[in-house]
All heavy atoms as TSV, in Angstrom:
chain	resi	resn	atom	element	x	y	z
A	1	LYS	N	N	58.525	80.784	-44.815
A	1	LYS	CA	C	59.617	79.837	-44.523
A	1	LYS	C	C	59.473	79.283	-43.122
A	1	LYS	O	O	59.167	79.985	-42.213
A	1	LYS	CB	C	60.929	80.558	-44.674
A	1	LYS	CG	C	61.264	80.908	-46.090
A	1	LYS	CD	C	62.733	81.345	-46.215
A	1	LYS	CE	C	63.059	81.615	-47.682
A	1	LYS	NZ	N	64.436	81.742	-47.878
A	2	THR	N	N	59.806	78.017	-43.047
A	2	THR	CA	C	59.705	77.346	-41.750
A	2	THR	C	C	61.038	77.324	-40.981
A	2	THR	O	O	61.072	77.006	-39.804
A	2	THR	CB	C	59.190	75.904	-41.868
A	2	THR	OG1	O	60.178	75.173	-42.660
A	2	THR	CG2	C	57.868	75.854	-42.561
A	3	GLY	N	N	62.147	77.597	-41.676
A	3	GLY	CA	C	63.417	77.520	-41.068
A	3	GLY	C	C	63.984	76.118	-41.091
A	3	GLY	O	O	65.133	75.899	-40.653
A	4	ALA	N	N	63.259	75.139	-41.567
A	4	ALA	CA	C	63.728	73.766	-41.654
A	4	ALA	C	C	64.778	73.657	-42.777
A	4	ALA	O	O	64.658	74.381	-43.791
A	4	ALA	CB	C	62.567	72.830	-41.898
A	5	PRO	N	N	65.757	72.845	-42.607
A	5	PRO	CA	C	66.753	72.678	-43.678
A	5	PRO	C	C	66.088	72.096	-44.950
A	5	PRO	O	O	65.194	71.269	-44.823
A	5	PRO	CB	C	67.814	71.717	-43.065
A	5	PRO	CG	C	67.109	71.061	-41.948
A	5	PRO	CD	C	65.993	71.945	-41.482
A	6	LEU	N	N	66.632	72.498	-46.075
A	6	LEU	CA	C	66.071	71.972	-47.345
A	6	LEU	C	C	66.508	70.576	-47.546
A	6	LEU	O	O	67.683	70.197	-47.299
A	6	LEU	CB	C	66.692	72.857	-48.473
A	6	LEU	CG	C	66.127	72.639	-49.876
A	6	LEU	CD1	C	64.645	72.873	-49.901
A	6	LEU	CD2	C	66.818	73.594	-50.823
A	7	ASN	N	N	65.619	69.685	-47.969
A	7	ASN	CA	C	65.874	68.339	-48.269
A	7	ASN	C	C	66.993	68.281	-49.317
A	7	ASN	O	O	66.935	68.965	-50.377
A	7	ASN	CB	C	64.615	67.718	-48.820
A	7	ASN	CG	C	64.775	66.297	-49.224
A	7	ASN	OD1	O	65.487	65.930	-50.173
A	7	ASN	ND2	N	64.097	65.363	-48.480
A	8	PRO	N	N	68.025	67.460	-49.148
A	8	PRO	CA	C	69.140	67.409	-50.073
A	8	PRO	C	C	68.748	67.067	-51.538
A	8	PRO	O	O	69.317	67.572	-52.470
A	8	PRO	CB	C	70.085	66.350	-49.493
A	8	PRO	CG	C	69.764	66.264	-48.084
A	8	PRO	CD	C	68.274	66.598	-48.005
A	9	LEU	N	N	67.728	66.213	-51.663
A	9	LEU	CA	C	67.259	65.837	-52.984
A	9	LEU	C	C	66.712	67.103	-53.695
A	9	LEU	O	O	67.083	67.393	-54.837
A	9	LEU	CB	C	66.185	64.750	-52.958
A	9	LEU	CG	C	65.528	64.434	-54.260
A	9	LEU	CD1	C	66.550	63.945	-55.313
A	9	LEU	CD2	C	64.391	63.477	-54.090
A	10	PHE	N	N	65.867	67.825	-53.035
A	10	PHE	CA	C	65.254	69.039	-53.603
A	10	PHE	C	C	66.313	70.094	-53.852
A	10	PHE	O	O	66.295	70.801	-54.852
A	10	PHE	CB	C	64.105	69.573	-52.776
A	10	PHE	CG	C	62.844	68.775	-52.965
A	10	PHE	CD1	C	62.429	67.887	-52.019
A	10	PHE	CD2	C	62.112	68.903	-54.150
A	10	PHE	CE1	C	61.264	67.131	-52.188
A	10	PHE	CE2	C	60.984	68.139	-54.341
A	10	PHE	CZ	C	60.537	67.261	-53.367
A	11	ALA	N	N	67.285	70.230	-52.971
A	11	ALA	CA	C	68.382	71.167	-53.154
A	11	ALA	C	C	69.145	70.873	-54.473
A	11	ALA	O	O	69.428	71.778	-55.264
A	11	ALA	CB	C	69.345	71.178	-51.967
A	12	ALA	N	N	69.404	69.539	-54.716
A	12	ALA	CA	C	70.093	69.185	-55.918
A	12	ALA	C	C	69.255	69.410	-57.175
A	12	ALA	O	O	69.756	69.875	-58.232
A	12	ALA	CB	C	70.527	67.678	-55.836
A	13	LEU	N	N	67.972	69.095	-57.074
A	13	LEU	CA	C	67.070	69.326	-58.218
A	13	LEU	C	C	66.941	70.777	-58.554
A	13	LEU	O	O	66.965	71.164	-59.714
A	13	LEU	CB	C	65.674	68.694	-57.908
A	13	LEU	CG	C	65.623	67.187	-57.861
A	13	LEU	CD1	C	64.270	66.732	-57.334
A	13	LEU	CD2	C	65.916	66.593	-59.260
A	14	ILE	N	N	66.846	71.611	-57.535
A	14	ILE	CA	C	66.755	73.049	-57.788
A	14	ILE	C	C	68.053	73.581	-58.380
A	14	ILE	O	O	68.004	74.365	-59.332
A	14	ILE	CB	C	66.462	73.777	-56.434
A	14	ILE	CG1	C	65.055	73.455	-55.948
A	14	ILE	CG2	C	66.622	75.327	-56.611
A	14	ILE	CD1	C	64.779	73.820	-54.483
A	15	GLN	N	N	69.145	73.076	-57.901
A	15	GLN	CA	C	70.463	73.500	-58.489
A	15	GLN	C	C	70.553	73.082	-59.930
A	15	GLN	O	O	71.059	73.859	-60.764
A	15	GLN	CB	C	71.595	72.899	-57.667
A	15	GLN	CG	C	72.969	73.365	-58.149
A	15	GLN	CD	C	74.071	72.756	-57.297
A	15	GLN	OE1	O	73.864	71.875	-56.495
A	15	GLN	NE2	N	75.267	73.314	-57.481
A	16	ARG	N	N	70.115	71.883	-60.253
A	16	ARG	CA	C	70.230	71.377	-61.635
A	16	ARG	C	C	69.297	72.075	-62.618
A	16	ARG	O	O	69.606	72.262	-63.763
A	16	ARG	CB	C	69.941	69.863	-61.677
A	16	ARG	CG	C	70.898	68.993	-60.962
A	16	ARG	CD	C	72.179	68.680	-61.713
A	16	ARG	NE	N	71.977	68.061	-62.968
A	16	ARG	CZ	C	71.811	66.774	-63.231
A	16	ARG	NH1	N	71.860	65.940	-62.244
A	16	ARG	NH2	N	71.640	66.382	-64.500
A	17	THR	N	N	68.076	72.383	-62.125
A	17	THR	CA	C	67.065	72.952	-63.047
A	17	THR	C	C	66.840	74.451	-62.928
A	17	THR	O	O	66.320	75.069	-63.840
A	17	THR	CB	C	65.706	72.265	-62.827
A	17	THR	OG1	O	65.230	72.601	-61.501
A	17	THR	CG2	C	65.838	70.766	-62.982
A	18	GLY	N	N	67.265	75.012	-61.793
A	18	GLY	CA	C	67.004	76.440	-61.542
A	18	GLY	C	C	65.536	76.703	-61.206
A	18	GLY	O	O	65.132	77.835	-61.113
A	19	GLN	N	N	64.795	75.676	-60.895
A	19	GLN	CA	C	63.333	75.835	-60.537
A	19	GLN	C	C	63.048	75.091	-59.292
A	19	GLN	O	O	63.153	73.882	-59.209
A	19	GLN	CB	C	62.460	75.269	-61.700
A	19	GLN	CG	C	62.484	76.062	-62.970
A	19	GLN	CD	C	61.437	75.583	-63.974
A	19	GLN	OE1	O	60.653	74.704	-63.656
A	19	GLN	NE2	N	61.494	76.170	-65.158
A	20	ALA	N	N	62.596	75.872	-58.314
A	20	ALA	CA	C	62.171	75.317	-57.032
A	20	ALA	C	C	60.657	75.001	-57.152
A	20	ALA	O	O	59.908	75.735	-57.801
A	20	ALA	CB	C	62.389	76.270	-55.911
A	21	PRO	N	N	60.158	73.951	-56.508
A	21	PRO	CA	C	58.733	73.696	-56.501
A	21	PRO	C	C	57.958	74.824	-55.803
A	21	PRO	O	O	58.381	75.202	-54.712
A	21	PRO	CB	C	58.567	72.394	-55.746
A	21	PRO	CG	C	59.947	71.887	-55.412
A	21	PRO	CD	C	60.911	72.938	-55.735
A	22	ALA	N	N	56.938	75.306	-56.451
A	22	ALA	CA	C	56.133	76.362	-55.902
A	22	ALA	C	C	54.864	75.836	-55.293
A	22	ALA	O	O	54.188	76.532	-54.557
A	22	ALA	CB	C	55.835	77.439	-56.932
A	23	TRP	N	N	54.549	74.572	-55.600
A	23	TRP	CA	C	53.289	73.977	-55.135
A	23	TRP	C	C	53.472	72.496	-55.137
A	23	TRP	O	O	54.388	71.919	-55.724
A	23	TRP	CB	C	52.152	74.433	-56.059
A	23	TRP	CG	C	50.801	74.084	-55.533
A	23	TRP	CD1	C	49.942	73.199	-56.072
A	23	TRP	CD2	C	50.164	74.561	-54.369
A	23	TRP	NE1	N	48.779	73.091	-55.353
A	23	TRP	CE2	C	48.926	73.967	-54.279
A	23	TRP	CE3	C	50.515	75.478	-53.380
A	23	TRP	CZ2	C	48.032	74.192	-53.235
A	23	TRP	CZ3	C	49.595	75.718	-52.388
A	23	TRP	CH2	C	48.372	75.077	-52.291
A	24	ASN	N	N	52.502	71.781	-54.644
A	24	ASN	CA	C	52.606	70.303	-54.451
A	24	ASN	C	C	52.805	69.544	-55.707
A	24	ASN	O	O	53.407	68.461	-55.698
A	24	ASN	CB	C	51.292	69.780	-53.767
A	24	ASN	CG	C	51.109	70.301	-52.387
A	24	ASN	OD1	O	51.883	71.044	-51.881
A	24	ASN	ND2	N	50.065	69.806	-51.735
A	25	PHE	N	N	52.276	70.020	-56.818
A	25	PHE	CA	C	52.257	69.181	-58.008
A	25	PHE	C	C	53.405	69.536	-58.988
A	25	PHE	O	O	53.315	69.204	-60.170
A	25	PHE	CB	C	50.924	69.260	-58.678
A	25	PHE	CG	C	49.832	68.746	-57.787
A	25	PHE	CD1	C	48.968	69.633	-57.193
A	25	PHE	CD2	C	49.700	67.395	-57.518
A	25	PHE	CE1	C	47.923	69.192	-56.319
A	25	PHE	CE2	C	48.721	66.948	-56.658
A	25	PHE	CZ	C	47.844	67.843	-56.075
A	26	HIS	N	N	54.463	70.188	-58.539
A	26	HIS	CA	C	55.641	70.433	-59.341
A	26	HIS	C	C	56.211	69.024	-59.733
A	26	HIS	O	O	56.217	68.121	-58.866
A	26	HIS	CB	C	56.650	71.254	-58.579
A	26	HIS	CG	C	57.762	71.771	-59.467
A	26	HIS	ND1	N	57.735	72.998	-60.001
A	26	HIS	CD2	C	58.921	71.220	-59.849
A	26	HIS	CE1	C	58.769	73.181	-60.727
A	26	HIS	NE2	N	59.551	72.106	-60.648
A	27	LYS	N	N	56.727	68.901	-60.924
A	27	LYS	CA	C	57.177	67.594	-61.339
A	27	LYS	C	C	58.620	67.707	-61.830
A	27	LYS	O	O	58.991	68.696	-62.459
A	27	LYS	CB	C	56.319	67.072	-62.519
A	27	LYS	CG	C	54.872	66.773	-62.043
A	27	LYS	CD	C	53.945	66.661	-63.217
A	27	LYS	CE	C	53.285	67.970	-63.669
A	27	LYS	NZ	N	52.756	68.872	-62.654
A	28	TYR	N	N	59.457	66.699	-61.536
A	28	TYR	CA	C	60.741	66.518	-62.052
A	28	TYR	C	C	60.839	65.229	-62.762
A	28	TYR	O	O	60.420	64.211	-62.209
A	28	TYR	CB	C	61.856	66.552	-60.948
A	28	TYR	CG	C	61.992	67.899	-60.230
A	28	TYR	CD1	C	61.413	68.100	-58.982
A	28	TYR	CD2	C	62.700	68.943	-60.807
A	28	TYR	CE1	C	61.589	69.311	-58.306
A	28	TYR	CE2	C	62.865	70.132	-60.189
A	28	TYR	CZ	C	62.277	70.346	-58.916
A	28	TYR	OH	O	62.419	71.524	-58.262
A	29	LEU	N	N	61.392	65.175	-63.970
A	29	LEU	CA	C	61.676	63.943	-64.643
A	29	LEU	C	C	63.175	63.755	-64.612
A	29	LEU	O	O	63.919	64.683	-65.028
A	29	LEU	CB	C	61.222	63.974	-66.130
A	29	LEU	CG	C	59.679	63.940	-66.386
A	29	LEU	CD1	C	59.425	63.966	-67.845
A	29	LEU	CD2	C	59.059	62.727	-65.759
A	30	ILE	N	N	63.596	62.651	-64.121
A	30	ILE	CA	C	65.034	62.362	-63.971
A	30	ILE	C	C	65.404	61.107	-64.834
A	30	ILE	O	O	64.729	60.072	-64.694
A	30	ILE	CB	C	65.425	62.047	-62.520
A	30	ILE	CG1	C	64.973	63.306	-61.651
A	30	ILE	CG2	C	66.935	61.814	-62.404
A	30	ILE	CD1	C	65.082	63.041	-60.183
A	31	GLY	N	N	66.377	61.263	-65.748
A	31	GLY	CA	C	66.753	60.165	-66.604
A	31	GLY	C	C	67.379	59.056	-65.742
A	31	GLY	O	O	67.802	59.260	-64.671
A	32	ARG	N	N	67.410	57.878	-66.342
A	32	ARG	CA	C	67.912	56.663	-65.620
A	32	ARG	C	C	69.331	56.861	-65.066
A	32	ARG	O	O	69.651	56.407	-64.001
A	32	ARG	CB	C	67.912	55.467	-66.514
A	32	ARG	CG	C	66.530	55.047	-66.946
A	32	ARG	CD	C	66.615	53.915	-67.993
A	32	ARG	NE	N	65.408	53.817	-68.736
A	32	ARG	CZ	C	64.594	52.803	-68.659
A	32	ARG	NH1	N	64.918	51.741	-67.934
A	32	ARG	NH2	N	63.520	52.750	-69.400
A	33	SER	N	N	70.140	57.574	-65.867
A	33	SER	CA	C	71.560	57.768	-65.420
A	33	SER	C	C	71.685	58.976	-64.443
A	33	SER	O	O	72.716	59.154	-63.848
A	33	SER	CB	C	72.454	58.034	-66.628
A	33	SER	OG	O	72.160	59.291	-67.246
A	34	GLY	N	N	70.612	59.748	-64.351
A	34	GLY	CA	C	70.620	60.956	-63.507
A	34	GLY	C	C	71.215	62.161	-64.235
A	34	GLY	O	O	71.257	63.270	-63.685
A	35	ALA	N	N	71.680	62.004	-65.451
A	35	ALA	CA	C	72.313	63.096	-66.178
A	35	ALA	C	C	71.272	64.125	-66.650
A	35	ALA	O	O	71.570	65.273	-66.764
A	35	ALA	CB	C	73.131	62.546	-67.360
A	36	THR	N	N	70.072	63.606	-66.972
A	36	THR	CA	C	69.010	64.506	-67.500
A	36	THR	C	C	67.958	64.746	-66.361
A	36	THR	O	O	67.520	63.832	-65.770
A	36	THR	CB	C	68.326	63.851	-68.679
A	36	THR	OG1	O	69.264	63.593	-69.664
A	36	THR	CG2	C	67.216	64.783	-69.262
A	37	VAL	N	N	67.696	66.021	-66.174
A	37	VAL	CA	C	66.690	66.409	-65.228
A	37	VAL	C	C	65.826	67.505	-65.846
A	37	VAL	O	O	66.361	68.511	-66.263
A	37	VAL	CB	C	67.255	66.949	-63.886
A	37	VAL	CG1	C	66.133	67.362	-62.948
A	37	VAL	CG2	C	68.147	65.906	-63.252
A	38	ASN	N	N	64.546	67.231	-65.974
A	38	ASN	CA	C	63.612	68.183	-66.497
A	38	ASN	C	C	62.647	68.631	-65.377
A	38	ASN	O	O	62.244	67.803	-64.566
A	38	ASN	CB	C	62.802	67.668	-67.660
A	38	ASN	CG	C	63.654	67.290	-68.811
A	38	ASN	OD1	O	64.691	67.884	-69.101
A	38	ASN	ND2	N	63.316	66.247	-69.526
A	39	SER	N	N	62.236	69.898	-65.383
A	39	SER	CA	C	61.367	70.406	-64.384
A	39	SER	C	C	60.083	70.943	-65.002
A	39	SER	O	O	60.142	71.560	-66.101
A	39	SER	CB	C	62.030	71.556	-63.626
A	39	SER	OG	O	61.231	72.132	-62.653
A	40	TYR	N	N	58.945	70.728	-64.355
A	40	TYR	CA	C	57.663	71.093	-64.889
A	40	TYR	C	C	56.812	71.725	-63.693
A	40	TYR	O	O	56.693	71.145	-62.694
A	40	TYR	CB	C	56.879	69.906	-65.474
A	40	TYR	CG	C	57.679	69.237	-66.497
A	40	TYR	CD1	C	58.589	68.252	-66.149
A	40	TYR	CD2	C	57.529	69.568	-67.848
A	40	TYR	CE1	C	59.312	67.615	-67.120
A	40	TYR	CE2	C	58.283	68.937	-68.794
A	40	TYR	CZ	C	59.199	67.969	-68.441
A	40	TYR	OH	O	59.944	67.330	-69.424
A	41	LYS	N	N	56.310	72.915	-64.011
A	41	LYS	CA	C	55.504	73.598	-62.968
A	41	LYS	C	C	54.244	72.860	-62.667
A	41	LYS	O	O	53.767	71.996	-63.414
A	41	LYS	CB	C	55.200	74.996	-63.471
A	41	LYS	CG	C	56.469	75.825	-63.615
A	41	LYS	CD	C	56.201	77.259	-63.968
A	41	LYS	CE	C	57.462	77.923	-64.175
A	41	LYS	NZ	N	57.602	79.215	-63.625
A	42	SER	N	N	53.601	73.167	-61.538
A	42	SER	CA	C	52.380	72.509	-61.085
A	42	SER	C	C	51.262	72.567	-62.109
A	42	SER	O	O	50.470	71.643	-62.215
A	42	SER	CB	C	51.919	73.189	-59.785
A	42	SER	OG	O	52.841	73.007	-58.793
A	43	ALA	N	N	51.212	73.616	-62.924
A	43	ALA	CA	C	50.090	73.798	-63.861
A	43	ALA	C	C	50.223	72.821	-65.045
A	43	ALA	O	O	49.266	72.642	-65.789
A	43	ALA	CB	C	50.109	75.226	-64.380
A	44	VAL	N	N	51.399	72.219	-65.264
A	44	VAL	CA	C	51.570	71.281	-66.368
A	44	VAL	C	C	50.881	69.961	-65.938
A	44	VAL	O	O	51.243	69.325	-64.965
A	44	VAL	CB	C	53.059	71.024	-66.640
A	44	VAL	CG1	C	53.217	69.966	-67.702
A	44	VAL	CG2	C	53.694	72.281	-67.093
A	45	ASP	N	N	49.908	69.565	-66.761
A	45	ASP	CA	C	49.161	68.370	-66.515
A	45	ASP	C	C	50.020	67.143	-66.893
A	45	ASP	O	O	50.701	67.204	-67.907
A	45	ASP	CB	C	47.862	68.371	-67.353
A	45	ASP	CG	C	46.935	67.276	-66.966
A	45	ASP	OD1	O	47.207	66.099	-67.343
A	45	ASP	OD2	O	45.927	67.580	-66.299
A	46	PRO	N	N	49.981	66.090	-66.096
A	46	PRO	CA	C	50.739	64.902	-66.503
A	46	PRO	C	C	50.394	64.293	-67.872
A	46	PRO	O	O	51.146	63.529	-68.449
A	46	PRO	CB	C	50.437	63.913	-65.399
A	46	PRO	CG	C	50.044	64.711	-64.243
A	46	PRO	CD	C	49.343	65.958	-64.812
A	47	SER	N	N	49.203	64.632	-68.352
A	47	SER	CA	C	48.833	64.134	-69.705
A	47	SER	C	C	49.129	65.143	-70.799
A	47	SER	O	O	48.828	64.933	-71.948
A	47	SER	CB	C	47.341	63.775	-69.717
A	47	SER	OG	O	46.550	64.896	-69.483
A	48	ASP	N	N	49.852	66.226	-70.479
A	48	ASP	CA	C	50.255	67.237	-71.417
A	48	ASP	C	C	51.125	66.562	-72.471
A	48	ASP	O	O	52.037	65.783	-72.123
A	48	ASP	CB	C	51.036	68.334	-70.723
A	48	ASP	CG	C	51.556	69.387	-71.669
A	48	ASP	OD1	O	50.802	70.340	-71.982
A	48	ASP	OD2	O	52.682	69.243	-72.136
A	49	PRO	N	N	50.896	66.816	-73.758
A	49	PRO	CA	C	51.672	66.126	-74.817
A	49	PRO	C	C	53.232	66.366	-74.721
A	49	PRO	O	O	54.000	65.488	-74.970
A	49	PRO	CB	C	51.141	66.743	-76.129
A	49	PRO	CG	C	49.785	67.182	-75.772
A	49	PRO	CD	C	49.820	67.599	-74.328
A	50	GLY	N	N	53.642	67.580	-74.295
A	50	GLY	CA	C	55.047	67.868	-74.115
A	50	GLY	C	C	55.680	67.073	-72.990
A	50	GLY	O	O	56.794	66.541	-73.114
A	51	PHE	N	N	54.932	66.956	-71.890
A	51	PHE	CA	C	55.403	66.173	-70.770
A	51	PHE	C	C	55.504	64.701	-71.125
A	51	PHE	O	O	56.530	64.051	-70.828
A	51	PHE	CB	C	54.416	66.351	-69.565
A	51	PHE	CG	C	54.830	65.596	-68.343
A	51	PHE	CD1	C	55.770	66.119	-67.451
A	51	PHE	CD2	C	54.277	64.382	-68.056
A	51	PHE	CE1	C	56.149	65.479	-66.295
A	51	PHE	CE2	C	54.628	63.659	-66.856
A	51	PHE	CZ	C	55.568	64.263	-66.028
A	52	ILE	N	N	54.502	64.173	-71.786
A	52	ILE	CA	C	54.506	62.775	-72.245
A	52	ILE	C	C	55.679	62.522	-73.174
A	52	ILE	O	O	56.336	61.496	-73.086
A	52	ILE	CB	C	53.174	62.363	-72.926
A	52	ILE	CG1	C	52.002	62.503	-71.950
A	52	ILE	CG2	C	53.214	60.998	-73.549
A	52	ILE	CD1	C	52.006	61.526	-70.853
A	53	LYS	N	N	55.884	63.418	-74.144
A	53	LYS	CA	C	56.990	63.245	-75.050
A	53	LYS	C	C	58.348	63.166	-74.322
A	53	LYS	O	O	59.182	62.331	-74.630
A	53	LYS	CB	C	57.026	64.453	-76.059
A	53	LYS	CG	C	58.081	64.408	-77.074
A	53	LYS	CD	C	58.057	65.583	-77.997
A	53	LYS	CE	C	59.295	65.588	-78.899
A	53	LYS	NZ	N	59.362	66.866	-79.668
A	54	ASP	N	N	58.538	64.094	-73.369
A	54	ASP	CA	C	59.793	64.088	-72.594
A	54	ASP	C	C	59.895	62.826	-71.796
A	54	ASP	O	O	61.017	62.213	-71.689
A	54	ASP	CB	C	59.882	65.291	-71.699
A	54	ASP	CG	C	60.045	66.618	-72.480
A	54	ASP	OD1	O	60.350	66.539	-73.673
A	54	ASP	OD2	O	59.805	67.658	-71.825
A	55	LEU	N	N	58.853	62.361	-71.168
A	55	LEU	CA	C	58.831	61.134	-70.386
A	55	LEU	C	C	59.192	59.901	-71.271
A	55	LEU	O	O	60.058	59.119	-70.889
A	55	LEU	CB	C	57.504	60.935	-69.726
A	55	LEU	CG	C	57.279	59.639	-68.961
A	55	LEU	CD1	C	58.253	59.518	-67.817
A	55	LEU	CD2	C	55.859	59.546	-68.430
A	56	GLU	N	N	58.556	59.822	-72.430
A	56	GLU	CA	C	58.814	58.717	-73.300
A	56	GLU	C	C	60.262	58.730	-73.818
A	56	GLU	O	O	60.900	57.691	-73.956
A	56	GLU	CB	C	57.829	58.704	-74.460
A	56	GLU	CG	C	56.415	58.293	-74.017
A	56	GLU	CD	C	55.391	58.412	-75.072
A	56	GLU	OE1	O	55.643	59.109	-76.163
A	56	GLU	OE2	O	54.312	57.824	-74.871
A	57	ALA	N	N	60.808	59.910	-74.052
A	57	ALA	CA	C	62.208	60.028	-74.523
A	57	ALA	C	C	63.158	59.528	-73.396
A	57	ALA	O	O	64.107	58.834	-73.704
A	57	ALA	CB	C	62.532	61.465	-74.902
A	58	LEU	N	N	62.882	59.888	-72.133
A	58	LEU	CA	C	63.752	59.413	-71.076
A	58	LEU	C	C	63.581	57.911	-70.898
A	58	LEU	O	O	64.609	57.223	-70.610
A	58	LEU	CB	C	63.374	60.184	-69.759
A	58	LEU	CG	C	63.797	61.610	-69.675
A	58	LEU	CD1	C	63.326	62.237	-68.431
A	58	LEU	CD2	C	65.339	61.742	-69.814
A	59	LEU	N	N	62.402	57.362	-71.051
A	59	LEU	CA	C	62.224	55.944	-70.876
A	59	LEU	C	C	62.880	55.162	-72.011
A	59	LEU	O	O	63.397	54.040	-71.846
A	59	LEU	CB	C	60.757	55.593	-70.851
A	59	LEU	CG	C	59.994	56.013	-69.591
A	59	LEU	CD1	C	58.528	55.760	-69.766
A	59	LEU	CD2	C	60.529	55.258	-68.383
A	60	ALA	N	N	62.980	55.746	-73.216
A	60	ALA	CA	C	63.573	55.044	-74.339
A	60	ALA	C	C	65.107	55.152	-74.339
A	60	ALA	O	O	65.780	54.387	-74.998
A	60	ALA	CB	C	63.025	55.658	-75.660
A	61	ALA	N	N	65.660	56.124	-73.582
A	61	ALA	CA	C	67.122	56.308	-73.554
A	61	ALA	C	C	67.829	55.156	-72.853
A	61	ALA	O	O	67.265	54.607	-71.934
A	61	ALA	CB	C	67.437	57.639	-72.895
A	62	PRO	N	N	69.027	54.822	-73.294
A	62	PRO	CA	C	69.749	53.747	-72.636
A	62	PRO	C	C	70.104	54.139	-71.197
A	62	PRO	O	O	70.213	55.317	-70.887
A	62	PRO	CB	C	71.033	53.571	-73.463
A	62	PRO	CG	C	71.110	54.790	-74.339
A	62	PRO	CD	C	69.711	55.374	-74.397
A	63	ALA	N	N	70.278	53.198	-70.328
A	63	ALA	CA	C	70.535	53.423	-68.915
A	63	ALA	C	C	72.012	53.653	-68.593
A	63	ALA	O	O	72.350	53.697	-67.453
A	63	ALA	CB	C	70.002	52.216	-68.145
A	64	ASN	N	N	72.906	53.687	-69.501
A	64	ASN	CA	C	74.341	53.911	-69.318
A	64	ASN	C	C	74.705	53.536	-67.899
A	64	ASN	O	O	74.994	54.200	-67.058
A	64	ASN	CB	C	74.746	55.288	-69.675
A	64	ASN	CG	C	74.564	55.503	-71.161
A	64	ASN	OD1	O	74.289	54.619	-71.920
A	64	ASN	ND2	N	74.786	56.732	-71.581
């Protein structure tokens, strides 16, 4: 730990998902309205079928 304050965006993402980034390539998908937040560990490849499915579902959802 560096003692630096946690970035408010990451604090909110961690609170919403229960998952803190453990490495550089941790991914969060956030729906257009901000109501949906999905978290993916660094080991999940961006071309992973499950990741793509979730991304496409969020893109297809209305922007309320």
